[in-house]
N, C-alpha and C positions, 0 to 999 in steps of 0.2 A: 574615609580611609583611602589614601592615594595609591597604596600598593607599592610605594617606594620604600626601600630600606637603606639606611646609611650606616656604614661600618667604619669605626676608627680603629686603627691598629691592624696587626696581622690576622689573617683569616685562617682559623683552624678547620679541620674536617668537620668537627661537631658544629662549629659556627656556620659553615657553608650549608650543612644539612638544615640547620634551623632557619637560615635565610630562605632556602629553597622551599621549606614548608610554609613559611609566612607568605611568600610570593604566590605559591600555588593556592593557598587559602584565599588570598585576595582575588585571584582570577576566578575561582569558583564562586565567590560571593558576587562578583560583578556579573557573571553569567546568570546566576540565580535572579538577581535584580532585573536584568534585561528580560528574562522570561516571564517575570511577574508583571511587567509593564503592560499597560493597555495597548492593544493593537492599533496601529494607524498606518495609513498609506502616505508615504512622503512624495511619491511621484504624482505628477499631474495627469499622466497618460499611462495606460496599461502597456506592459511589455510581455514577451513570451514567458518570462519567468513567473508571471502571475498565474499561469496555467500549468506550472511544472510540478505542483504538489509539495513544494518546499516552503521556505520562510515567506516568500512573496505571496504565495497562494494562501497561506495561513492568515497573513495580514489582510488580504482582500476579503476572505470569507468572514473574518471576525469584525473587521472595521466597517464593512459595507453591508453584507447580507445578514449576518447574525444581528447586527445593530438594528436593522430595519425589521427583520422578521422574528425577533426573539420570542421564543416560547420553550417550555420545558423539553418537548420532544426534539426540537432542532438543536437546543443547547448541548445535547449530548454529543453531537457531531460524530455519530456512529455511521457505518456504511448504510444502514437502513433505520428508519424511525420505528420505534416500538410503540404500537398502538393497541388499545383495547376498545372494541366497538361492540356494544350490546353483549358484553361478556366474552366475546371472541378475541383471542390474542393474535394480532396481526403484525406483520412487518411490511413497510412500504418504502420503496426506494426509487430514485430516478438517476439517469446518467445520459451523457452525450458522447458521441464518437466521431472523431475527426482524423482518424489515423491516416497517415500517408506513407507508403502507397496503400491503395484500397485493397489490393491483393498481395499477399506475402506468403512465403513458405510456411505451411501449417495452418493457414486460415485466411480470413478476409474480414472486412469491416462488418459484414452481416453476422457471421458466426461470433465475432468478438462482441457485438452488441448484445446478443442473446446471452452468451456465457457470462459476460461482465455483470449483467443485471441479475442473473440467477445467482452469481457468486456473492453479490452484495446482500441478497436475502439469506443465502446459506450461512454466511459468517455471523449473521444475526440470530442464528439458531432456528431459522424458519424453513418450512418446506415450500419451495417456490410453486406458485399456482398459475398466475396470469400476468401477461406482459402487454404493454402497448408499444407501438413503434411509430415515430414521426420521422418523415424524410424531408430534408431540404436538398433539392436537386438543382444542378446548374443547367441552364439552357445549353443544348448541344450534347449533354451527357448521353452515352450510348444506351439504347434500350437493352441490348444484349448484356452489357455489364450490369445494368440494374436488375435484369432477370436473374443473372448469376448470383447477385448479392441476396436477392429475396429468396431464391431457392436454397441458398446456404443457410439463411435464417430459419427457414421452415425445417430444414434437416436438424439444425441445432436445437430448435424448440422441441422437436419430436424426441431427440436423444435425451433432453433434460426433463421430458414429461411435463412441459408447460404449454400453454396456449397463448397465442398472440390474438387478443380479443378486441383491440381498438387501435386506431391509427390515424395518421394525417399526412398529407403530401402538399408541399409547396415547391414551386419552381421559381428561381430567381434569374436575373439576366446573366448572360455570359460574362464571366470574369468576376462575378459577385460571390462565387463559392468555388470550392475545389472539387467539382464533380458531384460528390454525395456526402452529406452529413446525416447522421442518424441520432435521434433522441428516443430514449426508452423510459418506461416506468414499469415497476413490478410490484406485485402483491404476493405475500406468502403467509402461511399459517404457522404461528409459534405454538407447537403442540406440547412442548415440555414446560414444566412448571417454573423452572428457575430462569432468571434473567442473566444475560451476558452484557459486558460493557468494558471498554478499555480502562475505565476508572476503578475497576474491581481488582486489578493486579495488586499483590501484596509482597513484601520482602520475603524471600525464600522461594517464591514461585519459580517455575521452570518455563523457559521459552523454547518452543519448537517451531520448525518450519517444515512444511509438508513435502518438500522436494527441492531439486536444484533451482537456484535463483538466476534471474537475468536472461532467461532464454528468449522471452518475447521481445524485450527492448532491443537486444543486440540483433535479433533476426530482422526486425523492422528497419533498424538503422542501416544494416548492410544491404537490405533489399532496395533501398533508395538508389543504390548504384553510384553514390558520390565518393565512395571509398574503394580503393583497389585492393579489396580483401576477398579471398576465396575461402570461405568457411562454411562447412555443412551444418547449418543451424535451422531449427524450426521453432515457430512459436509454440508455447506451452498452453495456448488457449484451450480451456476445458471447463465443463460444469463441475463445481466442487461440492454440490449438495450431498452427494453420496459419501464423500470422504468426511465432511463435517458431521453428518448424521452418525457415521461409524464412530467418530471420536466422542460425540455426545452420548451415544448408547453405551460406550465402554466406561466413561468417566463421570457422566452425569454432572452434578454440581461441582465436581473437581475442575471443570473447565471454567476459567474466569472470563476469558475473552478470546475472540477470533477476529482477524481482519485480513482481507486479501491484499497482497502486496503489489498494487498496481503502480500508478505514478509515484516516483520517488523511491520505489522498491522497499525492501525489508528495513533499511535504515530509517526511512520516514515513518513507517508503521511503529517501530520501536520508540522513536521520539514522541509520537502521539500518545503511546501508552504511558511512557514515563511522565509526560506532562499532565495527562488526565488523572493518573493515579497518584501523582506526587511521589514517585519512587525513582530509583536509578536502575539501570540495566547494564550488565556486563556481558559482552558477547565474545565468544572464542572464535577467532577468525578461522582457525584450522577445522573447526567443527561445521562450518557453513558449507553445504554442498553446492559446488559450482562445476558445470561441465567444462572439460578442457578447452573446447572451442570458444565458449563464452569467456573463460578466464584469459585465454590468449588474445582474443580480440579486444577485450577490455584493457589489458596491459598495453597493447599497441596504441590504443586511443587515449590512455591516461584516465580511464573511467573505473570507478570502484563498482564491482558487480552488485554490491549491497544496495546501491542506489538505482539499479536498473530495474525497470518494470517487469513484473510477471503478470500473466493472465490465467494461470492455472495453478497457483500456489497460494497458500495462506499461512499466516503466523498465528500460533495459538499460545496462550498463557494458561498454564494449569497448576493446580496445587502440587506441592512436592510429593505427596503420597499418591498422586495420580499420574506421575510422570511416566513410569514404566508401562502402565496400562495404555496411556495415550500413545506412546511411541509404537507399541505393539499393534494397536488398533489401526493406526495410520499405515504402518508397513504392510498390513494385511490387505489394504485397499490398493487397487491398481495405480491410482494417482498418488499414492503415498509410499511407494516401495523404497524410496530414498529419503524418507523423512528423517530428521535429525534433531537432537537437542543441541541448541546453539548458544544458550546462555541462561542466566539467572537474574531474577529481580533482587535488588538490594535496597537499603534505606538511605541512599545518597541524598543529602539535604538539597543539593543543587539540581537534582532530578536529571542527571546526565546519562547519556548512553555512551559507554566506554567500550572500545574494541581492544582486546588482547591480540596483538598481531602475531603473525607467523614467526616474526623475528624476536619475540620475547618482550616487546615494548607494549605500551598502552597509549591510545590516543582517543580524543573525543570524536564521536561520530554524530555530528550535528545535522540539523536540517539543511538541505541545499539552499543556496542563495540564487544561483543562476538556473539555466535550463539546458543541460548538455544533450538531452534527447527530446526535442519538441515533437509533439503530435505522434506519440507512440500508441495512443489508444483513442 
């Protein structure tokens, strides 16, 4: 099917609508075929886009890592692996942090590393327990800055009620790293009987976000000092396990899936859900909470806030009859006071995420191709 339509004679309004319908169907079918195709990397060398959380990252993960390490736990591609060891239900995750700058309004790389690892466990429905921390340090990095980072990590771990119980340190030659990189791993206990997963979303389900989006990514971008913007923004970095527990306590098995909206933002999370569950999602742009400062900066830079990273927000998919209880539970929690219902799951055969814009139109909200915000976590 080429997608081309030839018309002989005058075009009536009904004929025009029919042509538009055929053309739209052809586009949708082409998108669906592309999404079903096996992942492969066309480039011979990696680019920054391969770390952005979008299409290039997806291809890298599936064509290289998933191909080599394939197993049922990894294949789920959730934020944390769901494991059962000697009858105990666990969640296990790992992450790396290369944010630049290391210190930014509202946080730093140390706090970010703890909270990000805690959050990957939290959205898996687990109670975070133990973390590890590995440091790759550049020759010449200041001891005072390292102490500040480690002190911040200790405070974040205490606030999240987790312990850092293992670690490692490496120092590389000057110029071989950008000051400090941190790698973490985390283990949590899945105390509830039901499982979560992005493949569990069903048509009719409701999509919520726990608060305003885009705070962290825009804060880090402006903190770099490359842009002449004066905006009062702070990172939203925070441990989410209390908010996720409140949601699970209120809704139980009515919660289908949760995912924290880090690299690639809410838009990327929604595409991951749509693809894994083989559903469509329709988002109401007006319903998405965005702080005025984030919206203004994003508009000036030509960036959609829905693609900007958060570090203290998560997306939840809940059954229709659990939506009211879910929203109420989140809004009772300090980190969810501005939680909102932003969309619904439908049975779109192309598995697209569609955005109903503030202007009354509809557009496809696909995965990112490039990397507008490198090294934001």
